[in-house]
DOKOLTOR-985631 format. One line per field, with one value per residue (C-alpha): residue number from 1; y, x, z; residue in one letter. Coordinates in steps of 0.001 Angstrom, whole numbers, plus 500000, padded with zeros to 6 digits. Example, Ala and Ser with C-alpha at 12.3 -4.5 7.8 and 13.67 -1.06 7.14 Angstrom:
2
resi: [1:2]
v: [495500:498940]
u: [512300:513670]
w: [507800:507140]
resn: [a:s]
This chain:
219
resi: [1:2:3:4:5:6:7:8:9:10:11:12:13:14:15:16:17:18:19:20:21:22:23:24:25:26:27:28:29:30:31:32:33:34:35:36:37:38:39:40:41:42:43:44:45:46:47:48:49:50:51:52:53:54:55:56:57:58:59:60:61:62:63:64:65:66:67:68:69:70:71:72:73:74:75:76:77:78:79:80:81:82:83:84:85:86:87:88:89:90:91:92:93:94:95:96:97:98:99:100:101:102:103:104:105:106:107:108:109:110:111:112:113:114:115:116:117:118:119:120:121:122:123:124:125:126:127:128:129:130:131:132:133:134:135:136:137:138:139:140:141:142:143:144:145:146:147:148:149:150:151:152:153:154:155:156:157:158:159:160:161:162:163:164:165:166:167:168:169:170:171:172:173:174:175:176:177:178:179:180:181:182:183:184:185:186:187:188:189:190:191:192:193:194:195:196:197:198:199:200:201:202:203:204:205:206:207:208:209:210:211:212:213:214:215:216:217:218:219]
v: [491700:495470:496689:498443:501774:502500:504514:503953:505984:505605:507261:510518:512822:514764:511653:510664:514113:514073:510630:511784:514871:512678:510340:513260:514614:511166:510774:513982:512972:509407:510605:513215:511208:507560:505090:504883:508636:509586:510150:510396:513892:515033:513443:515164:518540:517941:516911:519868:517744:517019:513815:512868:513166:511220:508324:508288:507283:505240:503520:503321:504484:500980:501107:504509:503334:500277:502398:504722:501804:500405:503796:504669:501321:500475:503936:503639:500127:501257:504257:502400:499082:500042:498454:498269:494527:495347:497301:494951:497116:495154:496932:500339:499204:497768:500860:503196:500994:500662:504400:505183:502335:503286:506945:506176:503602:506101:508919:509839:509502:505941:505034:506484:504523:501349:501706:502485:499383:497189:498736:497976:494502:492758:494077:494162:491501:492205:495564:493814:491559:494502:496501:493591:492656:496224:497176:494670:491699:493825:495331:491949:490496:493363:493045:489260:489710:491904:489357:486596:488386:488780:485083:484120:486398:484728:487823:486329:482819:482557:479539:481536:485119:485952:485009:486863:490010:489803:489296:492455:494668:493435:493997:497605:498176:496238:497045:500669:500225:498392:501185:503830:501898:501709:505267:503763:505999:508778:508613:507735:510570:510406:509091:506260:505427:505267:503036:500757:500363:499828:497050:495542:495470:494034:491240:490479:490134:488110:485579:485812:487156:485006:484290:483675:480363:479646:480715:478195:478266:478746:475564]
u: [506842:506683:504467:501302:499813:499815:496608:493605:490415:488688:485528:487318:487833:490434:492524:492101:493185:496224:497227:496865:498947:501716:501645:501853:504871:506445:505910:507819:510706:510970:510958:513619:515876:515047:514137:517570:518143:514798:514474:511431:512514:512662:509288:507742:509022:507761:504356:504154:503775:505908:507911:505706:502607:504274:505047:501467:500400:503399:505843:508684:509888:509202:505553:505175:506736:504489:501377:502459:503020:499565:497892:499721:499365:495824:494578:496239:494886:491381:491621:493055:491255:487618:485421:481767:481185:478329:480607:480846:483218:486307:488737:487666:487905:491372:492512:491395:493039:496223:496651:495975:498189:501088:500832:500836:503622:505801:505551:508875:507287:506228:509661:511270:508979:509508:513277:513015:510965:513352:516246:514843:513487:516748:516622:512826:511335:507900:507811:508040:505126:503032:503860:503001:499734:498435:499353:500110:498230:495174:495134:495510:492683:490363:491147:490753:487289:486264:487691:485734:482489:483526:484429:481030:479395:481290:483261:486609:488078:490449:491391:493218:492016:494635:497402:495632:495412:499139:499771:497865:499583:503025:502152:501290:504595:506642:509992:509184:509253:512574:514150:512885:514002:517540:517474:518164:515718:513203:509442:507423:505513:501742:502021:504266:501949:498936:500805:502092:498637:496972:499444:498863:495099:495562:497865:495689:492524:494362:495155:492067:489291:486208:487323:490984:492065:494370:491942:490870:487520:487645:487094]
w: [518713:519125:521914:520798:521679:525388:525446:523234:523613:520283:521569:522290:519313:521288:521859:518210:517007:519286:518058:514450:515240:516642:513649:511229:513078:513137:509404:508689:510931:509642:506033:506768:509097:508488:511205:512801:512642:514165:517908:520130:521158:517548:516833:519859:518640:515109:516447:518813:521948:524982:525233:528156:526009:523219:525558:526796:523293:522149:524484:521956:518570:517274:518366:516741:513481:513402:513954:511161:508769:509494:509062:505838:504101:505191:504196:500799:500236:501134:498808:495822:496104:496551:493902:492972:492518:490138:487784:484819:482768:483755:481380:482725:486355:485803:483915:486712:489308:487275:486800:490461:491638:489384:490407:494137:493928:492028:494572:496226:499668:498947:497618:500765:503088:501053:501344:505039:505815:503834:505745:509199:508393:509207:512770:513073:510748:512180:510390:507043:507904:509092:505958:503683:505387:505722:502155:499377:500855:501624:498133:496457:498565:497629:493932:494102:495633:492687:490249:492015:491161:487535:487324:488740:486155:483331:482346:483319:483423:486385:488463:491180:491590:494210:491804:488990:491126:491788:488078:487182:489743:488718:485065:485925:487707:485117:486713:487540:491322:491157:489105:491513:494598:493259:491864:488445:486611:487031:487392:484313:482675:482176:478631:479756:482655:480346:477914:480668:482221:478838:478098:481541:480942:477439:478603:481646:479563:476932:479634:481818:479595:479043:475475:476318:474810:477748:480469:483042:484747:488492:490463]
resn: [m:v:q:g:v:v:l:e:r:g:s:s:s:i:e:s:d:k:r:r:q:i:l:e:g:a:r:r:v:f:l:a:s:g:f:d:g:a:s:m:g:e:i:a:r:a:a:g:v:s:k:g:t:l:y:v:y:f:d:s:k:e:a:l:f:e:a:l:i:i:l:e:k:s:s:l:a:e:t:l:f:t:f:d:p:a:d:s:d:v:p:a:v:l:t:r:l:g:m:s:f:l:t:e:m:s:k:p:e:h:i:s:v:h:r:m:v:i:g:v:c:e:k:f:p:h:f:g:q:v:y:y:e:a:g:p:a:c:g:v:a:r:l:a:a:y:l:d:v:q:v:e:s:g:r:l:r:i:s:d:t:t:l:a:a:q:h:f:l:h:l:c:l:a:g:l:l:t:r:l:l:f:a:a:g:g:m:a:d:e:a:r:k:r:f:q:v:a:e:a:v:r:v:f:l:a:g:y:g:a:d:a:s:g:g:a:a:k:d]
């Protein structure tokens, strides 16, 4: 397992700002050079700090990359998957989520990071686990929690809300992420995104809506 941050002083805004500065510099370098091509010296220059300062905060490139993954994915999951449990307009909630999710997943920066993590997983499997838990797993858990409330309120009929959350997100992507990862097509325009999300919501509610003939009540 990759070693963590060497120095942690959460109470100090100066230390926090310096850490953020380093991570921003590291992000630029990793996106430009990839994990293997990036060096601590290059990251230090991009962040505007000395190598000595860099090593005070992170003892290796691996530790720095892991911290960046956690920051990027957890921040995105928190931004995208924040729900008001009392919001009973399920179609509207899912539509907003779907559009935001599809937009973020389609960004070139996200595609680059996704490819990079896949590329280093063979040598550092831990990165894949960190990426998954901080991003996809966290987002699914948050959506499942919202769906739980809607099931309890009788608005949805779902036996496994975690699986249902995964179903919805995959319906939104519907092959788009795969095409972008393999450079087999360009990004969808706004009209296509709206159509894709609308279809995802329609299919989801057809299967899990309160009146869905095939829906199963949650145990």
